[in-house]
Every structure is written in structure tokens, then in C-alpha cells.
N, C-alpha and C positions, 0 to 999 in steps of 0.2 A: 251229889247230883244224881237223881234217878229220873225215870221216865215221867213221873207226875210233875216233878219240879221243872223239867224241860218243857213240858206241855204248858205249864203256867207261864213260863217265860215267853214262849212263842205267842201265846194268847195276848199277854200284856203288850208285847212288841207290836202286834197287828193293830190293837186298839189305839196305841199311842201314835202309830204311823198314820192311821186313818183320821185322827182327830187333831194332830199337831204337826206343824212343819218343822224341819230341822233349823237350828239356830242360824246357819249361814244364809238360808233362804229368807227367813224372817228379817234378818239384818239387811239383806239386799233389797227387799221390798220397802223397808223403812227408808233406805237411802234414796231410792228413786221417787218416793212419795213426798219429798221435800220441795217439789216444784210449786210454783205459785199459780199455775193455770187452774181455773175453776173446775173444769171437767176432770182434770187429773186429780185434784184434791177430793172431789166428790167420790170418784171411783175408788181411790186409795183408801179413803175413810171407810167405805163399805167393805173393802177387802180385809182391812185390818180389824174391823168390827166383827166380821165373819170368823176370822181366826180366833179372836178372843172368846166369842160366843161358843164356838165348837170346843175350845180347850176347857173352858169353865164347865160346860155341860157334858163333856165327854161324849160328844156326838160327831158323826162324820162331817168334815168341813166342806164336802161337796157331795151332791146326790149320786155322782158316779164314783163308787168306791173301787172301781177298777178290777183288775185281775192280779192277784198276788204273784210276784216273782221273787224267789229266794235264791241268793247266791251265798253258799256256805263254804267258807275257807277254813279247813281243818288244820290246826297246828299239829304236826306229826308227833309232838311231845305232849299234847294235851291228854289228860287222863280221861277225857270225855269223848274222844273221837269215835271209839267203837259204839258207844251209846247213841251218838248222833247218827252215825251211818246206818245203824240198825233200825232206828226209830223215827228219823226225821220225816220220812214220807207219810206215814200214817198219822203222825202227830199233826203235821201241817194240815192234812186233809180233814182230820177230825175237828181241829180248831176252826178252820174256815167254814166247815159245814155247820158247826154249832153257832157261830156268830151270824151266819146267814139265816138260819132257821129262827133265830131269836129276833131277826129284823134289823140287826146292826149293819150288816153288809147287804147291799143291793144284789140280787141274783143276776149276774151278768153273763154267766157261762151258758153257751148254747152249742148244739151240734152244728158244724159248719155246712152240712148239706140239708138236713131237715129243718134247721132253725129252731128245733125244740129246746126249750130251756131246761137245764138239769134241775133247777130249783134250789140248789145248795152251793153253787159256785165250785163244784167239783166235777171234773169231766176227764176225758182222755188226755193224759199228760198235763192236766191242770189241777191245782196250782203247779206252776213250773218251778222246778228245783234243780240247781246246778251245784255240783260238789267239786271242790279243788282242794289241794293240800299244800301247805307251806312247811318244808322239811325242817326249818330251824326255829319254828314258833311253838310256844306252849299254850297259845290262846286259840280260841275259836272266834272267827268273825262271821257274823251273819248280816248280810245286806238285804234289806227288803225294799222292793219297789212296787208301787201300785200302778199298773199300766192301764190307762183310761182310754175311752173311745176317741174323744176329740183330739187328744194329743197324738195318738198313734195313727190318726188319719193322714198325718204328714210323713209317716215312716217310709223310707225309700232304701232300696239296695240296687244300685245300678252299676253297670260296667261299660266303659267306653274307651275308645282308642286313646292311648297316651299322647298321640300327636295333637290332640286338642289343647294340651298344655294346661298351665295353671289358670289361665283366663277362662278356659272352658269349664274347669272345676268350679271356679267362683261363680260363673254365670248359672251353672246347674243348681247350686245351693241357693243362690239369691232368687232364682225363678221359682223354685219349689216353695220357698217361704212367701214369696209375693202372691202366688196363686191360692194358697190355702191357709196362710198364717193366721188369719182372723178367726178361723174355725176352732183354734186350739186355745182360746182365752189368753191372749197376751197380757202382760209381758211374758215371753217365752224363754225357756232354757233349751238350748240346742246342742246336741252331741253329734259330731261328725267323725266318721271312721274312714280311713284310707288304707287300702290293702290290695292283695293279689286276687281275692275272690269276693263275691258278694257276701258269702257267709262270714268271712273274717271281717269284712268292712262293717257289717251291721253289728257284730259283737263289739268291735272297737267303738262304734258309735254309742252303744249302750254304756260302755265303760266311761266314755267321755261325758255322757249325760249325767252320770252319777258323781262326777267330780265336784269338789266344793265350789260354790259361787265365789268369783273373784280370783280363782287360781289360773295360772297360765302354764302351758306346756314347758318342760325343762329345755326342750330343743328351741333355740331362739328363732329358727326359721318357722317352726310350727306356731310358736307364740305370736310371731308377726302375722301369720295367716289368720290366727284367731282374732287378733285386733282389727285386721282389715275387714274380715267378714262381719264382725260385730258392728263396725262403723257403717258399712254399706247397707246392711239389713235394717239398721235403725233409720237410715235415710229413706227407706221405703215409705215411711209415714203411716204405717198401719196403726201404731200407737196402742196404748193400754186398752184392752178389751175391744180392739179394732175401731176405736173412736177417733183416731187421728191425732191424739194428744199424748204426749209423754213417750217413753221408749217402747219399741216393739220387742226388744230383747232384755231379759234380765242378765243373761250371760250366754256365751258360746264357747264350747271346748272342742278340741280336735285331738284324736289319737291316731297313730298310724303304724303300719308294718311295711317292711320292704315289699315291693310289688313285682309283677311280671314285666319283662322288657317291652311287651307290646300293648299292655292294657293297664288301666287303673280302675279298681272297684271303689265305689263311694257308698257309704252308709249314712243315712240321716235319721236321727231319732230326736223327737221333740217332746217337751213337757209344757203344760200350762204353767201359770204362775204358782199354782198349788203343787209344787214338786214334792210328792209324798214318797220320800225315801228315808230310810233309817239305817244306821250301822250299829249293831250290837256286838259287844266284846264279852266273851265268857272267859274269865281267868282260870288258871289251874286250881284256884281255891273255890271256884264255883260262883264268884261274883259276876253278876250280869249288869253291865253298864252300857247304856245307849249313848255312844260317843257323839252322835249327830245332834242329839237333843239335850245332852248334859243331864241325863236322868238315870238313876240306879233303879233296877227292877228287883223288888223284894221276892 
């Protein structure tokens, strides 16, 4: 593994993530598309056709290709950890810039004050990259998430008095989805984070959003909360693409940390049905395998 090989892997990963959904999301969509309602069937057929067309043509499956966010988990025993730490920032920026200037990625990145577009999807602290280390691992795991506009419109990080209790928490989440859920192209995937600060809560919400479709929290209390919220939000009747038919949610996940005695912070992160995320594993031998998609990168 050298720098050129790593760049090639990152480039292929970004193309794959932009043009194909992970297997768990595809299977989740196919499952909800078995309904007999005519509106549901029409929209589902178009969504699945869109996925097939994008995959076969290797073109973005949505015009909003988002802002790339990379989570890099370095195995302390990986022979590539120093290579990645030293080079990942400029490799990611060069790959994103190249694919944008070629017209593959839509230029989404602007200055927050002047609103001037950078033209290449590279800006201050963007693409976003977070590094962590697993002391007992020999592998490198790279999770890529494409953060899009409509989905992140529902993002929230709020802190409120704990005296409002669990009912207040549930009302907050349901009201947020009820007010803006149709803007994010349902059926939605929702990540909820609970913690002592807004920063921790939103990080946990992102972690929850990236969990596999169909999974439930290992804590039975949290799993019960996930199921309750899933049921209640689907009862809102927003429906697929906001048309009032079919499910509003594809899934909902909750992650938590112990909190402060007087408050509870809540993070809400949402994705549209086209949840573009991928998980790449780089083995000590240099094999690059995209776990989420079942694809080996040459």
C-alpha cells in the first residue's frame, strides 16, 4: 500500500457511495415497497429504477451529491496507520476536487458568510475528516457519509430540563419530524442522540444514523424507545415522498450517553431514503473491501 494506491481506493469508494446504496438500505426499501397501494407502488418503482439506472451507468443517484464526511478508525496494529494519518487529508481533498471539476460531484460547498461557491467542494475544514484509533485492531475502517441539504434541514441539537421527562423527549422528536419531514424525501432514516451536551448528542445522533437498517440498540430500554418512536412517527401519515401513502420512516435508531442531573441534550439527524453511506475495511494485507456494499476495490 502506497499513497497512489490509497488515493485510488478513496476515489473508488466515493464513486461507489455516490452511485449505489448499501445492501441493508436497498433491502429495506424493497421490503416496504411490497405494499399494494397504487401510489406507493408507483413511487417505489421509480425509486428502485433510479437505483438501478445510477448503478449501471455509474452516475450519481441524486443531483445533490452532498458534502463528504469521512470517519477513519485506525487499527493501532495496522501497517498503514502512519501512511493514512500523514496523507488522508490531502488525498481526500484532491479526490473530491478532481471528481467535482470533472462534473461527477455537484459543487455544493460555499462560504457561510459571502455565500460564494468554492467551485470544487473543498473549503475550510471541508471535506470533514475525523480520526480515531482502535488499540486492538489490525484493520482500518473508513466510513463515508454524504451529507445532503434536504436531509440536514431537519438536524437539531437541543438541550432542555430533564423535568420534562420521556414524554417531552418523544414530543420533541415527533414534532420535529412532523414539521419538516416531508422536505427530506421520505421514507426517512432517523438518528437520535441523547447526552449531557449538545455536541455529544449530535455526535451520537450521527452514529445512530449510520447504524444498519433493522438493527436495535442492545439496551432493551433504548430498543423500546426506538420502536415507540418508529411507530408514532409512522402514524403521522407523511408517507413516502410526503404523499401520505406508505411508511414515513425506513428506520430509527437511538444512541445515548449518561447525562447531567439537571438537563438532557437531544441530537436529531435525518437522511432521505437514499442513505449514501459506506464502510470500507483495509486489511493488514492491503485488501480493500466495502463491507456495506459487498464490493472489493481493486
